C-alpha positions in Angstrom: 177.3 135.8 58.7 174.4 134.2 59.5 172.7 132.9 56.8 169.6 131.6 59.7 167.6 134.6 59.1 166.9 133.7 54.4 167.0 130.2 54.8 164.4 127.1 56.3 165.4 123.2 56.3 162.5 121.9 54.4 161.3 118.4 56.0 159.0 116.2 54.7 156.4 115.2 57.1 153.8 112.8 58.1 150.0 113.7 58.0 147.5 112.0 59.7 145.5 109.5 57.2 147.4 110.0 54.2 149.8 107.6 52.9 153.3 107.0 52.7 155.8 106.4 50.7 157.3 103.2 50.9 160.1 101.9 48.5 160.9 103.7 45.8 162.1 102.4 42.0 163.8 104.2 39.7 163.4 103.3 35.9 165.6 100.6 33.8 169.4 102.1 33.7 169.4 104.0 37.2 170.4 102.6 40.3 168.7 103.7 43.2 172.0 105.6 45.2 171.7 107.7 42.0 169.0 109.5 43.4 170.3 111.6 45.6 173.6 112.2 44.0 173.1 115.4 42.4 173.3 114.7 38.5 171.6 115.1 35.8 168.8 111.8 35.2 166.1 113.2 32.7 167.9 112.6 29.9 167.7 108.6 31.1 164.4 108.7 32.7 162.6 106.6 30.0 159.2 106.3 31.4 159.6 107.0 34.9 160.0 105.6 38.3 157.8 103.8 40.6 156.9 104.2 44.5 154.4 102.3 46.4 151.8 103.6 49.1 151.9 102.2 52.6 150.4 103.0 56.1 147.6 104.8 54.7 143.3 105.0 55.5 142.6 102.7 52.7 139.2 104.1 54.1 139.7 107.6 53.6 143.0 107.3 51.0 144.8 110.2 50.9 148.7 111.9 49.8 150.1 115.1 51.0 151.3 117.3 48.2 155.1 116.6 49.7 155.2 112.9 50.4 156.7 111.3 53.6 159.7 108.6 52.9 162.8 106.9 54.5 164.6 107.8 51.5 165.6 111.4 52.2 163.8 112.2 48.9 161.2 115.0 48.4 158.1 114.1 46.9 155.4 116.5 45.2 152.6 116.7 43.6 152.2 118.5 40.7 149.8 121.6 42.4 153.1 122.1 44.6 155.9 121.2 41.3 154.3 124.3 39.5 154.4 126.2 42.3 158.2 125.9 42.4 158.5 126.8 39.3 156.2 129.5 39.8 159.0 130.7 42.9 162.1 130.7 41.4 163.2 127.6 42.1 165.9 127.0 39.7 168.7 123.6 39.6 166.3 121.1 39.6 164.9 118.7 37.0 161.2 117.2 38.0 161.3 113.4 37.7 157.8 111.9 37.3 157.0 108.9 39.6 154.2 106.9 39.1 152.6 106.0 42.8 151.0 102.4 43.3 148.9 101.6 46.4 148.4 97.5 46.2 149.5 96.9 42.7 147.2 100.1 41.6 148.6 102.9 40.0 146.7 106.2 41.7 145.9 108.3 38.8 148.0 111.5 40.8 151.3 113.2 39.1 154.2 113.2 41.2 157.7 114.7 41.2 160.8 113.7 42.9 162.9 116.9 43.1 166.4 115.9 41.6 168.7 119.4 42.6 171.5 119.2 40.6 174.4 121.7 40.0 174.6 121.6 43.9 176.3 124.7 46.0 179.1 123.7 47.6 178.9 126.4 50.9 179.3 124.7 54.2 181.1 126.1 56.2 183.3 122.3 57.3 185.0 123.7 60.6 181.8 125.7 62.5 180.0 122.5 61.2 181.9 120.3 63.0 181.4 117.9 60.1 182.2 114.2 60.2 183.2 112.2 56.1 181.5 109.6 55.1 182.2 106.0 54.4 183.9 106.7 51.6 186.0 109.6 52.7 184.8 111.8 49.8 181.8 113.4 51.4 180.2 114.4 54.3 178.7 111.6 56.4 176.8 114.5 59.0 177.4 117.3 61.0 177.1 118.9 64.1 174.5 121.9 63.2 174.5 123.4 59.7 176.5 126.8 58.9 176.6 128.0 55.4 180.2 130.0 54.6 178.6 131.7 51.8 175.1 133.1 49.9 174.4 130.3 47.0 171.5 132.7 45.8 169.1 129.9 45.1 165.5 129.3 46.1 165.8 125.4 47.0 169.2 123.2 46.8 170.9 120.6 48.8 175.1 120.7 49.7 177.1 119.3 47.1 178.7 117.0 50.0 176.1 116.5 52.5 172.5 115.1 50.7 171.0 114.6 53.9 169.6 118.0 53.7 167.3 120.1 51.2 167.4 123.6 52.0 165.0 126.1 51.0 164.8 130.4 51.0 162.6 131.8 53.2 161.0 134.0 50.8 160.3 130.0 49.3 159.0 129.0 52.6 156.7 132.2 53.1 155.6 132.0 49.6 154.4 128.1 50.3 153.0 128.4 53.7 150.7 130.8 51.9 149.8 128.4 49.5 149.5 126.1 52.9 150.7 123.1 51.0 150.4 119.7 53.3 153.7 117.5 54.7 155.5 120.0 54.9 157.6 121.1 58.2 160.5 124.1 58.3 163.3 124.5 60.4 165.9 126.6 61.3 169.4 125.8 59.9 170.5 126.1 63.1 167.6 123.3 64.7 170.0 120.1 63.2 171.6 117.9 66.4 171.7 119.5 69.4 169.3 122.7 69.3 170.7 125.6 71.7 168.2 126.5 74.2 168.6 129.8 74.2 167.3 130.4 70.4 163.4 127.6 71.5 161.5 130.7 71.7 163.3 133.3 69.6 161.8 135.6 67.1 163.0 133.2 64.4 161.9 130.2 65.9 158.5 131.3 66.3 158.2 132.8 63.1 159.6 129.1 60.7 157.1 127.3 63.2 154.2 129.4 62.5 155.0 128.8 58.5 154.9 125.2 59.9 151.4 125.2 61.2 150.3 126.8 57.8 150.8 123.8 56.2 149.6 121.8 59.4 146.3 123.2 57.9 146.1 122.2 54.8 144.4 118.9 53.7 146.0 116.1 52.2 144.2 115.5 48.3 142.1 112.5 48.2 142.8 109.2 46.2 140.0 108.9 43.9 140.9 105.2 42.4 141.4 103.9 45.4 138.2 102.4 46.4 137.3 101.5 50.3 138.1 97.7 51.3 134.2 96.0 51.0 132.6 96.1 54.5 133.1 92.4 56.3 130.9 91.0 58.9 133.1 90.7 61.8 133.2 87.8 63.9 130.7 87.6 67.0 132.2 87.1 70.6 130.2 83.8 70.3 132.3 82.7 67.9 135.5 84.1 68.5 135.0 81.7 71.7 133.8 78.6 69.7 137.5 79.2 68.0 139.1 79.5 70.9 138.1 75.9 72.1 139.5 74.5 69.0 143.3 75.9 70.3 144.9 72.5 70.4 146.4 71.8 74.2 149.7 71.1 73.0 152.1 71.8 70.3 155.0 73.1 68.9 155.7 76.4 66.5 157.8 79.4 67.3 157.8 79.0 71.7 154.1 79.4 71.3 152.5 79.8 74.9 148.5 80.6 75.6 147.5 84.0 76.9 144.9 83.3 79.5 142.3 86.5 78.7 142.4 89.6 77.0 145.5 90.1 77.1 146.6 94.0 75.1 150.4 93.8 75.1 150.7 93.5 71.8 148.7 97.5 71.7 150.8 98.8 73.8 153.2 100.3 71.1 149.7 101.4 69.0 148.2 103.0 71.9 151.9 105.7 71.9 151.3 106.6 69.1 148.0 105.6 67.6 148.4 108.5 64.6 151.4 106.6 63.2 148.1 103.9 61.9 145.7 105.5 60.9 144.4 102.4 58.9 144.7 100.2 61.4 141.4 98.4 63.4 142.7 96.9 66.9 139.4 95.2 67.3 140.0 93.8 64.0 142.0 91.2 65.7 142.3 88.5 69.0 146.3 87.7 70.8 145.0 84.6 71.9 148.8 83.2 72.0 152.5 84.8 72.5 156.0 83.6 71.1 157.9 84.7 74.6 159.6 87.6 72.5 156.7 89.9 73.0 155.1 88.9 69.6 151.9 87.6 69.3 149.4 85.4 67.1 146.0 86.7 66.8 142.7 85.7 65.3 141.5 87.9 62.5 137.4 88.3 62.7 137.4 89.7 60.1 138.4 87.5 57.8 136.8 84.3 59.4 139.3 83.5 62.0 142.1 83.4 60.3 145.2 83.3 62.4 148.4 85.5 62.4 151.5 85.9 63.8 152.1 89.6 64.6 155.7 90.7 65.7 156.5 93.5 68.0 159.2 95.2 65.5 157.1 95.6 62.8 154.1 98.0 63.5 150.4 97.8 62.3 150.7 98.5 58.8 149.2 96.3 56.1 152.2 94.4 55.9 152.9 93.4 59.8 150.0 90.1 59.9 151.4 87.8 58.9 148.8 84.8 58.1 150.2 81.8 58.8 146.5 79.5 59.4 143.9 80.3 57.4 142.0 79.0 61.1 142.1 77.6 64.0 141.5 74.3 63.0 144.2 74.7 59.7 146.8 75.9 62.8 146.1 73.0 65.4 147.4 70.9 62.0 150.0 72.8 61.5 151.4 72.6 65.7 151.2 68.8 66.5 152.4 67.9 62.9 
């Protein structure tokens, strides 16, 4: 029997302009790896966990009901937590987390959903499972096929921790309330997507549920004040700073650029929605290291010289200040 009609895969998704979770720290006495083991943690949860936010738009700070993170965890707002509890979700703990931005708590209650007593209901042969490094669990599967019905509204598999599974009934209930940050996938939509099911009625039905969530707006974060406005340097001032650049010196393979080179923005132009808080006009590239990384003038910080690696993206932490001014930079590279 196929369970594709009865269950879907829950995936947190990015919401334009909203903050994502960067780093997760459990309370003292709880190790990071325990967050996804499926064992009860509430008795040891103490004062709660901490999580830092990143990549949101600080001018319009907001956060989704289900917050995207790279840890494979499920973080939900109090509103979404209430909806889960009222729609038959059992065998879970709601572990409180304090979310912070730039070291300051945002003042909104959020919880990690810890699925416990996880059912062992995968069909190993049909999934073509691969063991994890320790040989005790499942590292990955080629496809998700369930061998039996766990009769749960929300769960994770006992030996396969990568996914959260929700009943179709729960997915429909949450879509009706349009919580932000949720995207649903069919069970067969894992690994190689079967072409014959791409436009099937079930695939279209699940996509329609996801699009209801896409209409939802993230909730504003009133505690984060917009950054103070700064006067941006004029073209005349930028030109003056550039004339202060030393004619020679050695620093990280520095090589001066000719004209207003914008190759440092290529990755940004490919996916600008990934960096909602980034303003490309704030910076002026003037040199590179020959490895695809650039030295820039920060026009909002008095011409400070920053270094941008092409591997770090355009988040707040991506721009490394190497000198407070071009004059200081000249002194640095000619030492």
